[in-house]
N, C-alpha and C positions, 0 to 999 in steps of 0.2 A: 624246702626246695634246696636242691643241690647246687653246688657252685657252678657246674656246668650249665644247668638250666638258667641261672642268673646271667651268665655270659651270653647264651643264645638269645635271651630276651632283650639284652642291651645291644647286641649286634643287630637284631631285627629293627630296633628303634633307629639306630644309626643309619641302616640301610634305607629305611623309609624317608628319613629326613634328607639324606643325601640325594636320593632319587628325585624327591619333590623339588629340592633346590636346583638340580640340574635341569629338570623339565621346565621349571619356571624361567630359568635364565635363557634357555633355548628358545622358548615360545615369545618372551618379551622382545628379544633382539630381532626375531623375524617379523613380528607384528609391527614394530616401530619402522622397520625398514619398508615393508610392503605399504603400509598406510602413507608413508612419505612418498613413495613412487606413485601411488595412486592419485594423490593431490597434484603432483607434477604432471602426471599424464593427462588428467582432465584439462588442466590449464593449457598444455601444449596442443591438445586436440581443438580447443576453441581458438587458439592463436592461428593454427594452420588452416582451420575452417574459414576464419575471417579473412586471412590473407587471400585465400582462394576466391572468395566472393568478391573482394575488392578488386583483384585483378580481372576477374570476369566482367565486372561492371564497366571497368575502363575499356575492355574490348568491346562490349555491346554499345557503349557510347560511340566508339570509333566506327562500328558498323552502321549505327544509325546515321552518323554524319555522312558516311559514304553513300548510303542509300538516298538520303535527303538531297545531297548535292547532285547525284545523277538525276533524280526526279526533277530538281530545279532546272537542270540544263535543258531537259526535253520540254518542260513547261515554257521556259524562256524561248526556246526555239520556236515552238508552236505559236506563241503570242507574238513573236517578231516577225512572222511571215507577212509580207506585204499583202494588202487586200486583193491586189490584181493577180496574185500568184496562188491564192488559196485554192483554186479549182483548175488552175492552168498546170496540169501535171508535167507537161513537157518542160516548161520554164521553171517549175518549182525544184526539179531535180538538181540543176546545176547551183541554184540558190542555197539548197540544203547542204550540198557538197562543200560550198565555199564556207558556210557557217560551221560545219563539223571540223574543217581543217583549222579553224581558229581555236577550237576546243583543245586539240591535241588528244581526242578521246579514243585512245588505243584499246580501251577495254570494251567498246561497243562492237558487237558482231555485225550489227546492221542497223540502218534506219529504214523503216517502211511506213508508207502513207496509205490508209484506207479511206474510201469514201464513206458517206453517211450510211450506205447500205452494207458496208463491211467488205466490199470488193477491194482487192489490192490494186492500187493505181501506179505506185512506183517503189522501187527498191534502190537504195544507193549502191548496194553490191549485187553482183550476179548471183541468182539463186540456183542451187542444184535441182534437177528434176523439173517437174511442171511449173510454170510460172503463174498459173491461176490459183489464187488463194483467197478465201473468204474468212473473215474474222468473226462473223456473226455468231453469237453464242459464247465466245471467249470472254472471260471475266475482264481482261484489260481493255477489250473493246466496248463492252456493255457498260461497264462502270464509268468509263471516260465519257460514253454517250449520255448516260443517265445523270451523272453528277456534274458534267460540264466542267471538270477540273482534272488535274493530273493524278494518276494512280499507279500503284505498283502491283503487279500481278502475283498470283501464287507461283511458286517454281513449277515449271512445265518441261516436258520433253518436246523439242522442236519437231514439227511434223516433216520438216524438209531436211534437217541435218541430224536429227537424233540427238543433239546436244541438250544438257541440262541447263536451262536458261530461265531468267526472270525478265519480265518485260516491263518497261517504263513507258506509260502512254499519257497523252495529253490532247484535248480536243482542240481543233482549229476552228475558230468561229468566223462566220461571214459577217458582212456589214450589219445585217439585221440581228446579230447575236445568236444565230442558230449554229449548230454543229455542221460544218461543211465537210470536215474530214477528221480522222484521227491519226496523229503522229505517234509512232512507237519506236522505241530503241531497245534492243535486246542485249543482255550481258550474259556471257558464258560463265556459269558459276564454277565450273571445275577448271577450265583452262586459262582464264584471264588473270588469275591471281587475285580475283575479287575477295575470295575468302582466305586464301593462304597467307595473307599479310598478318593475320593474328595467330598463325600456327606456332610461331615462336613463343607464345604464352602458354603452351601446353604444360601441364604440371609435371614435374619429375621426368623420368626416362621412359616409363611405360603408360603414363597418363595420356590423355588426349581430349580435345574439344570436339563437340559435335553440335549440329544445328538442326532444328526441326520446326515444322509449322505449328501453329497453336493447337491443331487437331492431331499432332503426332506424326506427321509424315516427314521422314528423315530427308533433309536437304543436303547436309555434308557430314561425312563420317569417314574415319580412317579405312573401314571396310567398305569398299566400293559396291559390294554386292547388296548392301543394305540400302543404297540410295533410292529414293522415291518409294520405299517400303514403309509401312506403318510401324512405329516403334514397338508396337505390341505383337508384331507378326512373328517374332522369334519366341520360342518356348521359354516359359518362366515369368516371373513377376518381379518388377523393380518398383518398389513403393515410392521411391524418391521421384522417378519420372512420372508415375501416376499422379503424385501430388503436384508436380510442376504443371501438368496438363490441366489440373483443376484450379490453377492460379497461384501456386506457392512460388515465391522468390526467396532465395537465400541459400544456405548450405546445410547438409545433413550427412551423416553416416549411415549407410544402408547396405544390404546385400545385393550385389549385382546378379544378373540372370545367369552368369557362369558360375555362381556360388561363392564368389570371393567378396570380402567386405571392401567397400570404397567410399571415399568422401566425394559426394556429388555437390555441385553448385549450379544454380539455375538463375538466369536473368532474361526477362522479355525485352525485345527491341520495341521501342515506342513507335517506330514508323510502320512496322508490319505486323506486330504481335508475335513474330517468331521467337522461339526459345532457344537462347544460346546456353549450352550446358558444358561442363567439364567434369571428367572422372579422374580421380587420383586414387589408385589402389592403396588401401590402408596398409598393406604389407610393405610397400615402398615408403609411404609418408612416415610410418612409424618404425621403420627399420632401426634408426639409430636408438630410438627409445626402447625397442625390444632387446637390443644387444645390451643397452645399459641395464634394463631390467634383469636379464639373465646374469650378467656379471655381478650386479648388486645382490641377486638372490643367492648365488653360489658363495660369494664372499661372506654374506651375512650368515648363511647356513654353516659354513666352515667356522666362522668366528663364534657362532652361538654353540655349536657342537663342542669346540674347544673350551669355551667359557663353562658349558655344562659339565664337562668331564673334570675341569679343574675344581669347579664347586663341588662336585661329588667327592674328589679326593680331599679336598680342604675340610669338608664337613666331617668326614671320617677321622682326619687328624685332629681337628679341633674338638671333637667329642671324645678324644681318647682320655682326657682326665676324668670324664664321667665314668668310663669303664674301670679306671683305677680306683675311683671313689667307690664304685659298686663292688669291686673285688675286696677292697679294704673292709667295707661294711660286712660283706659276706664272710671274710676271714674272722672278723671279730665275732660274728653271730654264730657261725657253724664250726669253725675250726679252733675257737678259743684264743685267737690271737689278741694281743694286748692292743689297748687304744692307741699306743704309740705309733702304730702304723698309719694313723690319720695324719700324723705329722711328718711322715716319711717324705723327705724332699720338700717340695712346695705344694704337695697335694693336700693342702688344708683348705678351708672355706673361703679365706681371702684370696689365696693363690688361684683357686677355681674361678672365683669372680673376675680376678684380673685377667686370666686366660679367656674368660668368656667376653669381657669388654674388648680385648685384643681381637678375638674372632669377629665380633660385630664391626669393628673398625676395618678389619680386612675385607669383610664381605662388602661393606659400603664403598671402600675404594675400588674394589672389582666392578660394582654397579656403576660407579662414576666413570671408570675406564670404558665400560660397555656403552654408556650414554654418550661419552665423549666421541667414541668411535662412530656411533650412529649419527651424532650431530655433524661429524666431520664429512661423512658420506653425503648427508643432506646438504651441507654447505658446498661440497665439491659439485653437486648436481646443480644447484641454483646459482652458484657463482660463475658457472660457465655457460649459462644461458644468456643471450643477448636481449633480455627483458628485465625490467625491474620487478622483483618478486619481494613481497613484504606481507607482514601481518599487522593490522591496525586494530587497536582496541576501541571500546565504545567511547572514550574520551578523545577519539581521533588522534591518538599517539602511537608511534611505532613500537612494535614489540620484536620485529625481526625484520632484517633487510639484507639482501644479498649483496655481493661485491660490485655489482652494476651501479649502485648508488654512489659509490666512490669514484667510478669512472665517469659518471654523468654529472654528478653534483659536487664531487670532491668531499664527500662526508664519509668518514670511517664507519662501517656497519655497526661497530661496537658503540660509537657515539650516537648512532641513530636510535638506539633503544631508549624509549622514554621521550624522544623529541616529538613535540606537537607537529602536526602536518603543516600548519600555517608557517612555522619557522622555516621549514625546508622549501616550500613552494611559494611562500608569500601570502598575505592576506587575501588579495583579490583572487588568486587561483584557488585558495582554500575555500573561499566563499562559493565558487563555481562547483567545486568538487563536493562540497558538504551535502547537497540534496541527493546526490547519487549514493553517497555513503549511507545516508539515512535509509534510503530505499533498500539497500543491501542489509543493514541491520534489521530492517523489517522482514527479512527472510527471502529476498529476491535476488537473483543473480543480475548484475547491471553491467552494461558496456556503453561508454560514452567517449567523446573526444575532448581534448583540452589543448590550449596553446600556452606554453610556458617557455622561458629561455632555458636551454641546456648547453653548458659549456660556452655561455656568452652568446649563443645564437638562438633565435626563435625556432622552436620545433613544434610539430603537430604530433601529439601523443594519443594512443587509444588505450583507455584503462578498462579492465574487467574486474569486477569485485564479486567474490564468491562468499557467501555467508558461512560461518563456522557454527553449524547447527549443533546443539547440545542434546543429550538424551531426553531432557525435559521439555524440548521445543524451543528453548531460547537461543539467542544468537550471542555467543561469547565475543566474537570478533570477526573481522572480514580479511580474507585472502585477497591481496591486490596483485594483479599482473598487468604491467604496462609496457607496451612496445612502441617504437618510433614509426610513425606512419608519414613522416615528412617527405621522404622520396617518392612514395606512391602518390601523395597529394601533388607533388611538384610535377609528376608525370601526367596526372589528370589535368592540371592547369595548362601544361604545354599542349596536350591534345585539344583542350577547349580553345585555347588561343589560336592554334593552327586552323581550327575549324571556323573561326570568326574573322580572321584577317587575311587579305589578300597577300600571298607570299611574294609576289613581284614587286608591288608598289608600296606595300606596308599600310595601306589604308583599309577601311572596312570592306569586306566581301559581301556577296549577295545575302548570305544568311544573316549577318549582322545588320545589313541595310534593312532587311524585312522586319527584324525585331525592333530596330530604332524607329522605322517609319510607323509602325503600329503604335508604339508609345507616344510618338509625337503627335499622331492623329487623335489619340485619347486626350492629350494635353490641350490640344487645340479646341476640342469640343467643350472641355471643361472651362477653358479661359475665354471662349468666343473670339479668339484671335487666330485667323487663318494661317496656314503655312503654305509655302510654295515648293514644288518639286522641280528641279532643273534636270533634264534628261540630255546628255552630251555624248558625242562621239568625235573622233578625230577625222577631219576631212581627208579623204583619199589615203587612208592609213594603209590600205592594201598596196598601193603604189610605193609607199615608203619601204614596206617589207620586200616588195619584188625588186626595187632598185638597190637598196642598201643592205638588204639581208635582215633576218629576224633578230640578230644581235642588237643592231641599230634600232630596230623597231621596239625591242624591250627597253632601250635607253630613252626612247621618246616617250614611251608609256609612263616610265618612272618620273621623268622630269615633267610630264603633263600632270601627273597626280601631285607632284610637289607644288607646281604653280597653282593647281586647283586648291589645294590646302591652304596655301598662303593667301589666295585671292578672296576667300570667303570669311565670314565672321567666325569668331571662336565658338559660337553656339550652333554653327551649322555643321552638318555631317556629310562629307564626301565619301563616296564608296565606288568601288569598281564592280560591275556586274559581270561582264565577260568580254574578252577580246579588247576592243578599243572603246567599249560602251561604259560610261560613268554617270552617276547621279549625284546630285547635292540636295539634302533636305534643309530647306531655309525655314526656320521656325520663327513665329511672332512677326510675320510680315505685315506691316501696317497698311500699305497700299501696293497696288499693282506697279506703280512707278518705282517703289523701292526694289522690288524684285527685278524689274527690267534694268535698273542701275547696277545691281550685282552681276547679272548676265552680261551687260555690256563690258563691265570691268573684266570679266573672265575672258570673253571674246578678244578684248584688246591685249590681254596678258599672253594669250596663246599665239598672237601674230608675230611675237618676237622669235627669230630663228632658234632652233633647238641646237645646242652644242653637243655633239656626239664624238665617239672615238674616230669617225672618218671625216669630221668637219661639221659645218653648219648644215641643218636640215630645215627647210622652210615648211611650215605647216599652219593649220588653223583649226577651228572647231566650230560646230554647229550645235545650238542649244534649243531645246524645247521647254517652255515654261508652262506650268499648270498650277493654279491656285486651287487650294482644297475647298470643298463645299461641305455643308452640313450632312451628316450620315453618309459620307462618301467613303467606300472602301479603299484600302491601299492599292488593290488591284486596278480599280476604276481610275484613281489618281495617276497611277503609273501608265495606264493606257492612254490617258489624256496627254501627259507629258510626252509620251512616245509619238502620239499623233502630231503634236506641236513640233517635234524634232523633224518629222518628215516635211512638214510645211516649211520649216527653216531651210532644209536642204532643197526644197522646191524653188525657193527664192535665190538659190545660187550659193548657199553654204556661206561660211565665214560670218555668221551672224546668228540672231535668235529670233524665235517666234513665239507668241503666247497663245495658248489654247483658248478659243472663244467658246464660252458656254452657249 
């Protein structure tokens, strides 16, 4: 073999080795970067989806409360119509007008009363067009007639005004308990602001909320042309909406009918079964992540290419002594050179090994720099996310943690490595977390809530555990993503509190009264100790409002509620139903005399003049008392107390009366 052939063979070997090294460095850098971004993206999608569903659940709860409150108003008004007015249409109209003024119910389009045959008998507001109207066959009339209780209609288009409305209806019963009439109140879904109050919760800039019935008829939608159309009337398929109509609740990512990917969340209203949904286009939701992915990809590609080229050059240079050795061997073999050429310079066996060790160390340092750059990118991504991101091994010890741990717990991420979970969060919290971690180590993704102190304050956190599956099917560890849900829970608590407490007086409202009374009746049945219900109103309260103004009237209502709270026992529950109507649940009443003693005490307390901003105002109260009976419903007990209240008024007011069984 000639000297030229030896050189070509040696050069070909160096080229192959250099090319393989360059490709491996390039591929390894890209794969590490892309896998890191993939893990972060999956976690972020779960966080965004859970947040969307949580916000939607709060909005659905708010709408349920609004619907229940409106239905409660109509039911209370129907139940409160005096017997003598229930078929006296001429006298009933001014009575209803007075009651509605006490509501301040600006959202109602109208109140209409139909007789038992469905013929309209009165309307509080003048109707456009013909005044003859029969409700027979409509769901709000037939259901109120058949079920003998309040009901909420399907969304309908008004035959008279063309408005999109929902009707709240309640039966008006005569003395024999038969339906004498049906009272209805209609609410304009589009113009009254009934639905717009939750529009501020729409996701992002291009996302939106929409509302549809349980069978898919659209009630509210940004595109008004789709109102009262079936959700399937537009071309295309939306698998998320199809699943929601079949009963699904939660969030998912699917393709919209317009061909774009979006995050959809669905929640059913408990009062009507309607489905509240939110659409958040994926392009907007993940825009920051897409930009970050592109930047990271190009940065990693450039770095990988530079590292590959550098490796290619380095391999060529590091293998140069092999070429020298090959040339020296060829010279000795073919050209007759002396063996001294093997000692030329440092190109002997020991020198070659030294240079080979140097090359290995140089390559290792280059790989370390590549890994450090990759870890830096990963650390930059995770450290700037407002969530706790960590990796937990099978011994429940941390192997990785982002900078958020230092912000929340004051623990340096470097010191977090190897730290047991119980040392960071405490043994009690660790005991609560452990079953969920074990479930994740079993191969399932898990999400749960926990309460622990963060920065010295109690916080509500939501943790998601994603198992790290190995090729052999085992789970080496768990990726943990934890975000702070305290603010969301506080908003939910505020909404729940607002729905259960009367905003003017600070005592229980009608909703909380209904729940408390039902629990009290259950306790009374178990303990065989009856309870008493006191139904009160302020005598001549309308005269106070007309004489002194509604501002003074509100002052009287607040002072009345304060005296009522002070005048009853700690175990009793006072509540305001509406206007100047109050009730008190008196539990574990031993005798009728004990109930009468409490009622007399309340009457006496209300005789003291009320101090207001305009001076003293003289007033009094009338009370109706009813003692519970076995198997008596709360509606029956409330009706008995209401009947006793009318008896107290009939005796001249400023006193009390007891319902006689």
